[in-house]
PLY file of the C-alpha trace (Angstrom):
ply
format ascii 1.0
element vertex 80
property float x
property float y
property float z
element edge 79
property int vertex1
property int vertex2
end_header
-0.20 0.09 0.06
0.55 3.25 -1.00
0.64 5.85 2.23
1.58 9.24 2.31
0.67 12.04 5.30
-1.86 14.87 3.89
-3.57 17.40 6.63
-6.72 18.74 5.64
-6.91 22.63 4.15
-8.65 24.64 6.16
-12.39 24.47 4.35
-11.98 20.80 5.00
-10.49 20.22 1.77
-7.88 17.00 1.23
-5.39 16.70 -2.19
-4.98 13.17 -3.88
-1.42 13.45 -4.67
-0.91 13.45 -8.54
1.18 10.15 -8.71
-2.36 8.36 -6.97
-4.34 10.33 -9.51
-2.58 9.22 -12.15
-2.49 5.97 -11.63
-5.56 5.25 -10.65
-7.06 7.36 -13.65
-8.61 10.53 -11.88
-9.23 13.07 -13.48
-10.04 16.70 -12.49
-13.99 17.36 -11.83
-14.33 13.30 -11.24
-16.83 12.03 -8.90
-16.45 10.19 -5.16
-18.43 8.34 -2.85
-17.78 8.90 1.00
-18.37 6.91 3.54
-17.66 5.03 7.27
-15.60 1.77 7.09
-15.31 -0.55 9.56
-13.22 0.34 12.55
-13.77 4.28 11.86
-12.16 4.63 8.75
-13.52 7.05 6.14
-13.54 5.15 2.54
-13.38 6.96 -0.46
-14.61 5.59 -4.03
-14.02 6.46 -7.68
-17.72 7.36 -8.31
-18.41 5.22 -11.22
-18.89 5.23 -14.31
-16.45 8.93 -14.39
-15.28 10.23 -17.58
-11.45 9.38 -17.70
-11.24 12.76 -19.55
-13.47 15.45 -17.59
-14.74 13.29 -14.66
-18.48 13.70 -15.35
-20.95 10.61 -16.06
-20.36 8.37 -18.50
-21.84 6.36 -21.02
-19.24 4.40 -22.99
-16.61 2.41 -22.63
-13.09 3.03 -24.95
-10.13 0.34 -24.34
-12.37 -0.23 -21.53
-12.13 2.94 -19.80
-15.61 4.81 -19.48
-15.58 8.07 -21.63
-18.17 10.71 -21.64
-20.32 11.70 -24.76
-19.04 15.42 -24.65
-15.44 14.08 -24.42
-16.28 11.17 -27.45
-17.46 14.04 -29.46
-14.59 16.36 -28.73
-11.80 13.49 -29.38
-13.89 12.85 -33.12
-13.89 16.44 -33.95
-9.50 16.70 -33.00
-9.22 13.89 -35.44
-10.22 15.06 -38.03
0 1
1 2
2 3
3 4
4 5
5 6
6 7
7 8
8 9
9 10
10 11
11 12
12 13
13 14
14 15
15 16
16 17
17 18
18 19
19 20
20 21
21 22
22 23
23 24
24 25
25 26
26 27
27 28
28 29
29 30
30 31
31 32
32 33
33 34
34 35
35 36
36 37
37 38
38 39
39 40
40 41
41 42
42 43
43 44
44 45
45 46
46 47
47 48
48 49
49 50
50 51
51 52
52 53
53 54
54 55
55 56
56 57
57 58
58 59
59 60
60 61
61 62
62 63
63 64
64 65
65 66
66 67
67 68
68 69
69 70
70 71
71 72
72 73
73 74
74 75
75 76
76 77
77 78
78 79
């Protein structure tokens, strides 16, 4: 397990380190479900399916990754 020490900001925010976000395919704007697990642990789970590019709700899979309709169209336009 790759543990890292982080502190909460005054606003209660917590930053997920870039290497962890990258390894898990978490993009800015991604949604999360937060709950209390066994032994009082805080459980943070990526709300799925979310788009790997924009973090919004995904409706399609592309090479096994979730992607939303908006990003599908943007990628198609860039490829023209």
